[in-house]
SETI-525568 format. One record per atom (N, C-alpha, C): z, x, y. Coordinates in steps of 0.02 Angstrom, whole numbers, plus 50000, padded with zeros to 5 digits. Layout:
# residues N
ZXY ...
END
This chain:
# residues 430
486654363054386 486804367154328 486164370754306 486274376054268 485694380054247 485244376054202 484604376154216 484104372654175 483654377754142 483394375854084 482974380454047 482234378754062 481974381654116 481294380054137 480784381454082 480844387154050 480354389053999 480364384153941 480974381653923 481014376853868 480674370353887 480794368053949 480474361853972 479714362553971 479464368053998 478744369054001 478444369553931 478794373353887 478554374053818 478534367253783 479064363253791 479064356753758 478524352253785 478364352653850 477804348853878 477154350953845 477074357553836 476464359953804 476424357553732 477004357153699 477004354753630 476714347753626 476914343453675 476724336453671 476014335153694 475744339353738 475054338153759 474564341853715 474814345753666 474364348453615 474174355653622 474424359253675 474254366353682 474614370553630 475184368053605 475544371353552 475654366253497 475594368153434 475654363453378 476314364353341 476664358853328 477254358753285 477234352553242 477694352153194 477694346653147 478114340753169 478614341953212 479074336553229 479154336053304 479374330153326 479524328953396 480264329853408 480444331753468 481144332653486 481424326153515 482024324453493 482394319053525 482644321353593 482744316553639 483024318053704 483614313553717 484114316253752 484684312253772 484454307353826 484544300953813 484324295753860 484874294453911 485474292653888 486024291053932 486674293153899 487174295053940 487814297153915 488344296353968 488974295553947 489534295853995 490154298453960 490594301653998 491254303553975 491704297453978 492254297653942 492724292053941 492984290654011 492844284654039 493054283154108 493774280854114 494094279454058 494764276454060 495304281754052 495824281254091 496364286054088 496874284654033 496894278354008 497404276753959 497234270353921 497654268753873 497514263053828 497594256353863 497864256153924 497924249853961 497254247653990 496754251953988 496084250354013 495564251553959 495554247353907 495084248553852 494374246553869 493904249453833 493204247553838 492994242953781 493344243353724 493144239553665 493744235953633 493604230153604 494084226553562 493754225253495 494054227953442 493814227053374 494314222653337 494124216553320 494584211653291 494354210053219 494724212753170 494544211753101 494774204953075 495214201453113 495424194753093 494884189653110 494624189953172 494084185453192 493394188253177 493374194553152 492744197953134 492274198253194 492544200653251 492144201353311 492264208153343 491754210453380 491794216653418 491554215053489 491954216753539 491774215653609 491834222153647 491404223153697 491444229053738 491204227853808 491524231153857 491294230853926 491714235453969 491434237254025 491784240654080 491544237154143 491934232454170 491674227954223 491534231554288 491154228254331 490954231054395 491554232154441 492104228754429 492694229554470 493054236254457 492884239454401 493194245854384 492744251654407 493044257454414 492674263454437 492734268954385 492434274654402 492514280954364 492034281854306 491584276954293 491084277954241 490454280754274 490324287154263 489724290354289 489204290554233 488694286454239 488174285954188 487614290954204 487494295554158 486964300454165 486354297854126 485794296954160 485174294654128 484644299954141 484434303254088 483994309054096 484324313854145 484044314854204 484344319454253 484634315854313 484734309354308 485004305454364 485714303154348 486154303354398 486834301054391 486944294654430 487304289954399 487464283654431 488224282854430 488554284654486 489284284154489 489514276854490 490094275654460 490394269054457 489934263754427 489534265854377 489124261154340 489584256854296 489284251654268 489674247154225 489234244454170 489534241554118 489124238854064 489464232654035 489064228654002 489304222853966 488914222153902 489194218653853 488834217353791 489054210553764 488604207353727 488784201053696 489264202253638 489614197053618 490074197653561 489664198953497 489884203953460 489534206053399 489944204053338 489614201553287 489954199553225 490044205453178 490644206253151 490774211253099 490634208053032 490184211052992 489934207852932 490304209752868 490314216152852 490594218152788 490764225652789 491144227752739 491344234752733 490774238752702 490644244752731 490144249352703 490494254352657 490974257852686 491424262352649 492114260952676 492654263052643 493324261552668 493404263752741 493594258952783 493724260452853 493124259752899 492524258552871 491914257952911 491564251452893 491334247752945 491064241052935 490374240352966 489974236052935 489314234352961 489374228653011 488994228953066 488994223453114 488304220153116 488304214253147 487674210853159 487344213253222 486844209553248 486464211753306 486874211153371 486644214853422 486974214653487 486534217553541 486764216853602 486414219653660 486924222353710 486794228453734 487224231853783 486804233053845 487074231053904 486714231553967 487114235754017 486794240854045 487114245254094 486824243754164 487274243554214 487064241854282 487324246954333 486974247354390 487214251154447 487824247754477 488214251554514 488794248954549 488584243254596 488964237854594 488864232054639 488204228354628 487914228954569 487314225054553 487394221854485 487104216054475 487114212854409 486434210254389 485914212954421 485224211454401 484854218054389 484274217654356 483864223554344 484264229254312 484494228354251 484904233454219 484564240154213 484964245454220 484704252254214 484454253554143 484854251454095 484694252554025 484914246453985 484514244353937 484684239053891 484594241653820 485124241253780 485104243453711 485154237253666 484644235953627 484654230553578 484684233653508 485094230753465 485144233253396 485214227553348 484944228453288 484974223353236 485594223953194 485814230053182 486434231453145 486764237553175 487424238053168 487784243953189 488334245353139 488704250753150 489294252253110 489874253353157 490474251353136 491074252253177 491654254453132 492054259053159 492654261453126 493174262953180 493734265753162 494224267753212 494014274253247 493464277253225 493214283353256 492664281753306 492204277253288 491644276053333 491284269453317 490784268053359 490344262253352 489654264453372 489154263253328 488484265453345 487954262753298 487334264553313 486774262453272 486184267153284 485734267553236 485144271753243 484554269053205 483964271453223 483344269353189 483144274153134 483534279553124 483354284453073 483394281353002 483864276752992 483974273952926 483704266952918 483534263752973 483274256952972 482774256453029 482134257153015 481614257553066 481664251753115 481584253253179 481604248253233 482274244753237 482804247953212 483464244853216 483724244753288 483544249753328 483774250353397 483184251053444 483204247453500 482704248453553 483074249453619 482824254153659 483114255653724 482584254453777 482724249953824 482284248353879 482694248453944 482394246153999 482754245754062 482364248854119 482614247854180 482264250154240 482224257754245 482674261354210 482664268654213 482284271754155 482014267654111 481644270254053 480904270654070 480644276754065 479944278054080 479534277954016 479004273954014 478574273853955 478904270853895 478664272653836 478914269853774 479304275053735 479804272653698 480234276953658 480194274953585 480404279453541 480474277953469 481084281553443 481294279753382 481864282753348 482484282853393 482604277253426 483184276753470 483834276453430 484374279153459 485034278653429 485564278853484 486164276453469 486714276853517 487364277253479 487884279753513 488544279953482 489084280453535 489624276653525 490234277153564 490774280453522 491124285453549 491694288553515 492334285653544 492804283753500 493404280153521 494004284853531 494424282853578 495084286053588 495554280653614 496194282453622 496694277753648 496704271153610 496634271553543 496644265453504 497344262353505 497374255753515 498014252153517 497954245953474 498474244353438 498484238653391 498424232153431 498034227453405 497964220953437 498624217053434 498774213253486 499374209053484 499244202553447 499754198553439 499684191853411 499544191553338 499704196853301 499604196753229 498894197853205 498434199353252 497744200653231 497674207753206 497274208553154 497124215253128 496544218053168 496634224153195 496114227253235 496414231553290 496014233253339 496244237953390 495814237353453 496084239853508 495684241153568 495594248653574 495094250753613 494944257853619 494574259353683 494684265353709 494254268053762 493694271853727 493204274353765 492624277253732 492224281953778 491924286953747 491374290753776 490734288553742 490154290253770 489534287253747 488964292253752 488504291853704 487874295553709 487324291653673 486704293253688 486124289853658 485524294453662 485034293053620 484444297353618 483844293553593 483254296653602 482624293753579 482084299153580 481524297653548 480934302053551 480434298853599 480304302053656 479804299253702 479104300253674 478654295653691 477954296653675 477674302353718 477104305453698 476854311453733 476774310553808 476474305153831 476364304253903 477034303553939 477504300053907 478164299253936 478504305953942 478444310053890 478764316653891 478524320853949 477864320853961 477604324954016 477884322654083 477934315954093 478224313454155 478944315654162 479324315354106 480024317454109 480084324854123 479634328854094 479664336054107 479514337754179 479014334654208 478854335854278 479414333454323 479704327754307 480254325154347 480854329754344 480994332454284 481564336954277 481474343254317 480854345954317 480734352054355 480824350954430 480574345354456 480634343954527 481364342654546 481734339254501 482434337954514 482834344354514 482704348754466 483064355054463 482934359154526 482314359254549 482154362954610 482534360254670 482584353554675 482944350554731 483694352054725 483974351454664 484684352754655 484864360054669 484404364554653 484534371554664 484624373054738 484214369754781 484274370854853 484914367854880 485144362354849 485724358854875 486374360554839 486334364654788 486904365854744 487484368954782 488084365954780 488664368854813 488944374654772 489384378354804 489704383954770 490094381454710 490004384754653 490304382554591 491064383354592 491424378354567 492144378754558 492294377554485 492834380554461 493004379754390 493484374054378 493864372154428 494334366654418 494414362854482 494324356254479 494404351954537 494794345854518 495024342354568 495404336254555 494934330454542 495094326154494 494724319954484 495184314154501 494884308354517 495274302654539 495794300554488 496394299654510 496944297654466 497234290954489 497534287354442 497844281054458 498584282354474 498714284054537 499384286354557 499924281154546 499784274854562 500294269754553 500494269054480 500004269554435 500154269254364 500594275054343 500434281054368 500824286954351 501544286354377 501614284054439 502284283254467 502684278154427 502364272554410 502704267454370 502924270254303 502464273954271 502644276854206 503204282054213 503204285754268 503744290554280 504404286854286 504414281354324 505024277454331 505254274654263 504764272354224 504934269854157 505264275254115 504984281354120 505224286754077 505924289154095 506094288954159 506754291454179 507254285854186 507054279554175 507534274154170 507654270054231 507264271154286 507344267054346 507114259954335 506664258954286 506424252254269 506574251154196 506844245354179 507034243854110 506484240054076 506314241854015 505814238353976 506064237553904 505704233553866 505864232753795 505724239253759 506244242153730 506154248753699 505734248453636 505604242453609 505194241853550 504444241753567 504284241153632 503584241053652 503264247753640 502634247753619 502274253953607 502054256853674 502234263153689 502014266053753 501264267153753 500954267253813 500224268153815 500034275353798 499454276053769 499174282753759 498764284653821 498634291153828 498264293853885 497654297653860 497104297253897 496524301453882 496694308653897 496654312953847 496834319953855 496234323953883 495664323553848 495074327253870 494454323453848 493914324153887 493294320553872 492704324153904 492114323353875 491504325653909 490914321353888 490424320753934 489784317653919 489354322553881 488864320053846 488414324353807 488084329553852 488214336053841 487934341253885 487214343353868 486964341053810 486314343353787 485754338553806 485194341253831 484644336853849 484224334653791 484264338153733 483824336453677 484084339353612 483734337753558 483954339853491 483864347253479 483514350853522 483434358053514 484064361853535 484534358353568 485164361453590 485744357553558 485834358453494 486314354553456 487034356853469 487504352453457 488214354153457 488504354453387 488204350653339 488484350353271 487944351153218 488134354153162 487734354253102 488154351453045 487904346053015 488254342752959 487824343852897 488064347752850 487684349752791 488004346552729 487704341052705 487974337652646 487764340952581 487284345552583 487104349352523 487634354652509 487804358452560 488314363752553 489014361352570 489074354752588 489714351552601 490114355352654 489794356452712 490164359552767 489914356752834 490344357252884 490204354952951 490414360453000 489984361953048 490184366553101 489924364053167 490254366253221 490064363953288 490254368953341 489954368253399 490124372553456 489614371753512 489814373953571 489384374453631 489584381053662 489134385953658 489324392853673 489434393953748 489784399353763 489924401153833 489284402853871 488754404653835 488124406253868 487734399953888 487954394153863 487634387853880 488014384353936 487664380853979 487964377254035 487904369754024 488214365854068 488124358654068 488694354654039 489184357954008 489744354253980 490314353954031 490434348154059 490974347154107 491554343954071 492074347754059 492664345354023 493154342254073 493234335754067 493724332154109 494374331554071 494934332954105 495594332154075 495974327154118 495844320654108 496204315454147 496954315854138 497174318554082 497874319354066 498254322854122 497934327754156 498274331154211 497864331554275 497264328354275 496864328154336 496414334154347 496304338254297 495894344254305 495194343154276 494724347054301 494034346654279 493754353754276 493404355354222 493134362054212 492384361754200 492014364454247 491284364654241 491074370354196 490534369254158 490254374254113 490784376854063 491204372254041 491674373953987 491294374753922 491634377153870 491304378053806 491824377153751 491584376453689 492054375753633 491764378853570 492224380453525 492014382753458 492484379753407 492294380253344 492714377853290 492544381553226 493024382053182 492894385153117 492474380553074 492144383453023 491794379252974 492284374652939 492094368352933 492534363252902 492214361052837 492604360652785 492354358452720 492314350852716 491744348252694 491674341152680 491914340152609 492444336352601 492764335652535 492464330152492 492134325152523 491824319852485 491274316652527 490794313452493 490264310052530 490074303752492 489834298752530 489594292552502 488914291052534 488404289952494 487734288552519 487654280952525 487424278652583 487324271552596 486644270552629 486404264352633 485784263052669 485824264752743 486444265652769 486534267152840 486704274452851 486554278552800 486654285652806 487244288152765 487334294752761 487884297552723 488534297452763 489084295652729 489744295752759 490184300552720 490594304352754 491014309252718 491704309952748 492144313052709 492794315152733 492824322652732 493214325552778 493254332852783 493964335252770 494024341752759 494674345052757 494894346852827 495334351752831 495644353652894 495174357852938 495324357953002 494924361953049 495274362853115 494974366853158 495254368053225 494684368553275 494754365053332 494264365153386 494594367953448 494274372853481 494564376253539 494094375553599 494374373253655 493994372553717 494214377853767 493714380853801 493864386353848 493544384953916 493824388053968 493514388154034 492914392854032 492464392054080 491864396154085 492054403554088 491714407654048 491794414954044 492484417154021 492874412653991 493534414353966 493554413053891 493764418053853 493804417153780 494494418953753 494984419253797 495654421453777 496154415753773 496214411953827 496724406753830 496394399853827 496374396653769 496034390153765 496384384753806 495974380553838 496234375053878 496554369753833 496194367953781 496414362853733 496254365353663 496724364353618 496624366053547 496784359853505 496304357853463 496404352053420 496414354453347 496974353553314 497034354953243 497074348453204 496724348153149 496724341953109 496724343753035 497034339452995 497064340452923 496504337052886 496224331752915 495664328152885 495304324152937 494664322652926 494264318952974 493714315152938 493404310552976 492824306952951 492194309552986 491634309652950 490994311652979 490444307052953 489994305152997 489424300952980 488864302453029 488284299453022 487744300553071 487924297953141 488474294353148 488654291453212 489224295253247 489554299753211 490084303553243 490534307253196 491044310453226 491514314553189 492184314153226 492724312753188 493364312253222 493924310753174 494534310453203 495124309253162 495674306253205 496114302353172 496714299953205 497284299953154 497844296853171 498424296853126 498534290153093 498024285753097 498064279253064 497654279452999 497034281953004 496614282252945 496854287452896 497234292352919 497444297752876 498214297552867 498564302652889 499284302852881 499614304752947 500254303552953 500624305553013 500544313153023 500494315153086 500414322153104 499744325053079 499254320653069 498594323053048 498244327053102 498364325353166 498044328653223 498574331353270 498484337453294 498934340353344 498514343253401 498694341553463 498334344053522 498804348353563 498614354653573 499004359453613 498534362953661 498764368353693 498344372153738 498664373353805 498344377653845 498624379453911 498644373653959 498214368553949 498194362753994 498644357053970 498984358053914 499404352853885 500134353953905 500424349053938 501114349353961 501554345153915 502114348053893 502594344153855 502374342653784 502654337353756 502564335553686 502124329353681 501654329453635 501204323753623 501324320953554 501134314653545 501154311553479 500554306953472 500414304853410 499854300353395 499194302653426 499064309153418 498454312053445 497844309653404 497284309153438 496654307453405 496064310353444 495504311253411 494904313753445 494294310853410 493734310653446 493104308353416 492514311053455 491994313153419 491354314953447 490854309453427 490454307053475 489914302353459 489264306153458 488864305053406 488254308953394 487634305553422 487154309753443 486484307553462 485994313153446 485354312053459 484834317153448 484854320053377 484924315853327 484944318253258 484274321453239 484314327053204 483724330553179 483854332853108 483324332953068 483394335152998 483614342552996 483964344252943 484114351352930 483454355052918 483454361452934 482854365452924 482634365252851 482004363652840 481714363452774 481834356852737 482144351952770 482284345552737 481984339852775 481804334552740 481574328352771 482004322352748 482564323952717 483004318752689 483664318752728 483824313052761 484444312552800 485064313452756 485014311952692 485594312752649 485774320052638 485314324652653 485474331852649 485924333952706 485874330452762 486264332152821 485844331852884 486114334252939 485764333653003 486114338053055 485764339153111 486074342053170 486134336453223 486574337353272 486684332153321 486964334953385 486824331553441 487184332753503 487764327753505 488194328253556 488794324053554 489124323153622 489434317353631 489924316153683 490614316253650 491154316753690 491814317953660 492354314453700 492864312153665 493474309753697 494064310853651 494674310653680 495284311853642 495864308653679 496414307353642 496984304153675 497624305753637 498194304153670 498844305153639 499364301253679 499954300553650 500514297453685 500994303053706 501074304253772 501564309253794 502284306653785 502744311253774 503454309453773 503664307453844 504194303353852 504404300853918 504474306353971 504804311853953 504894317254002 504224320154023 503754320453976 503084323053992 502734318554041 502794311954033 502484307254079 502754308354150 503414309354156 503714310454222 503434316854253 503394322154213 503124328454239 502404327754261 502004324154221 501304323054239 501244319254304 501654314054313 501634310154375 501814314354435 502364318254429 502584322454485 502074327854499 501814331054445 501324336354454 500684333854487 500474327854467 499864325054496 499954323654570 500544321154589 500674319754659 500704326254700 501024331354673 501044337754707 500354340854714 499954340154662 499264342754664 498874339354719 498954332554724 498624328754776 498844330954845 499494332254854 499754334354919 499454341054940 499394345754892 499104352254907 498384351654928 498024347054897 497314346054913 497244343254983 
END
């Protein structure tokens, strides 16, 4: 993908002292798009009855491509220790105790690629994350892929495909996309800059011809089974809740805080976001139908923040209505996916909405890539690379952020059948 050589070189010069600035730039450390196709394969379990949070994507599963700086690790996996949920911060958001998250290469369980340790985190039905901006040294990121020393580390998972826990427990399971960031020390930054330049040069020589839409791996047996369920060949308990499906997801496309996706302004009480068509690096995966769009982009209207609450863990707010539109590269006419929402939550850890925290029909997902009728739609962006608003040094004023994204919905039975048949036909053509 297109890299900004001049930006990399300029930032290197900033850190070695040839150019002077007042602040350091955060960099995206690691990120992944939602690897799960549906709610039957969750990454997290949040149990408010037992006050515990668990997360993992085991080595036996595939499809998690972990991007670390400029390196990709296909079929990576992660595990974390059980985390205690402590208390409510604001309605719907809870403080957690300490934890550790470990990411590994495929088929290995030693020498983790990345280890994230945190003293406290926050969890809601939108996301789970923590940062050092509000509590110094709250998060540390180490591991075999981490060069040198980092500071101001943060991470966030954005949730989708939330499903109610069985057995009378209050809580939910969820799939997730992920992003993280930190400020490298000067010597580390120079090494990263030189490495990025050499990697870009190598990728440019090997880069295949660009395609706008390709097939991604699908779970065909699951689709066939769901198709049979929908048309009645297999009988099930009609009171059972049908699974939700991941509609669209992407890993954080931005390498650093200088290329933000969102601006959250708590002074002027507004939120806006976008990744322009002139920018590259956003690969929009649509597991819902098996399509993938390289160098996609999105825009959204300005959203009003209707209320805010200041806490020791940062400002939390609720928003009014908005619309987010995703497009294919160089196309601004027919959006691939359109997300309309009546209200959402926003915090330093993410932005999103569902139909549980708000009201029925709070979120609607449509677009040229959407087949049939959906229900119980939800979306979430997980934030990283937080930076102060221009002219401010107070996080309560607001911030800019990069983001990873995921979304989900429950298709109607006929839609599931069409998706299964369409996916099989697509596979046959390939």
